[in-house]
Phi, psi and omega in degrees: 000132182286143179278133178263129177253136183247132181226151168241117187243087185291341182252018184290131174252134183214160177227125183252142177280345181244136177285350182298318181288324180297332188277357187282302181188184179272353179210122182205165183264139176231135172271126180257121182271187186248021180295331178237135183259345185245131176292153009260009184272134179217167165251132183218160174209149176293153187300334182255020183239151176262355186259128176277145179234149171277136173207155178255149186219142175231132177194141174278347187255348186261106179255091184286133179245129179304152178067021175230142175258150183227147162250123180234151176255126188245134171268138180279082183241134182231156173255125182240144161268140181240130181290166188272356179219155167288154176225165171267124181298141184299326182252007184246013179067229184266014180291127184287130184234152173265137180268124179223152172200152177270170183296336183271359182249146175263333183261149178281143167258152180248131175235142178256339179289144179289154172261110186301130178085001183256111179268083187285138175237127174295154182092359178232145168259148184231154160239121187228156173256127187232139173261129179253132178237119179280125179292139180292137177057034180207163180267354184281154179233137177259137181245137180226129179289129175258325182196143170262109183282320178206154176216120184230133177285135177276115184249347182286120178240149180295165186299334180299332178295324178296323178293316179300324184288348182283344188226160165269137184246116181266136181286124180256323185217139180223120181052041176083001182250143177287116180235027184297337180277356184287338181069019174285146184201169177213145177229150185242141173244099185291330182294318184257354180068037183236161175231158174206148181184202183217145174271004188094350178229300181252151173275148178222164179201164181168201181247161173217151175226152178230128175226108183065235179261022180246138176233140178224148180243131183226164180053039181286139176220160181209164171289167186242035180292138176289131183265125179266148179073194181293135181227140177259009190302313182299316179292326178299307181291330178300332178274305189290344178273358177290149183281321186248091179249121176272147181217159167209164178242118181243105183055259185247022179233147172254120186246132179246140184231144170238123182052038178082358181259130178292120184241339181216137172231121175251142175250137182287146177248115180280137182281000000 
């Protein structure tokens, strides 16, 4: 009779070829058989199952010995790469999603549920360790951040950013109205991915990213000076704070669109 060895491995990281095991809970027992003697390939089954499954396992604490069976307790912990921007899920309409994928996947998965304890910032890519907990009698999964392994700022911008950075851009038109006398403007720093400008009253600054024909502004801040007389400041920020802004450059103007409607026209100022 083979000897059964019992272990509790709280830091075990694993990848399963079957979603059946993933769906059980965040902590469960698996019997590891002796069909494979060399890590990371094993045959395993949950303690209450008659069916063996193939799965791969990584652990600094699990020293598998051939010709021995084990009962181990596994935590449902994964390592994820996190994309640098929110996206709209293909089947979820305009619902904002976080892009995640494991090292073994080439395609991104989209999740809408928050990762507890994760203060995500757009413009950065992450590698994180996450604990997944399957809700009882439900299809939902809860995610909890265990560790941020790395956080890197995305600095690569397309060549159009270099062109934008060559000039100061003065606002000419806002929501179909001539606002050239407002003295509102924006300037781009392609090297650092930042913007700075004026609403005609207050100065503002922040970050920007470009993906295809989309431009977005994040982490915007401004001075708090009281504006006298007519001000376009509220309408200005109502546009640039949108997540999905389409843009194009036509000769000497930078044009911004929301839902296909032209809402802002900037004219370049040559030095």
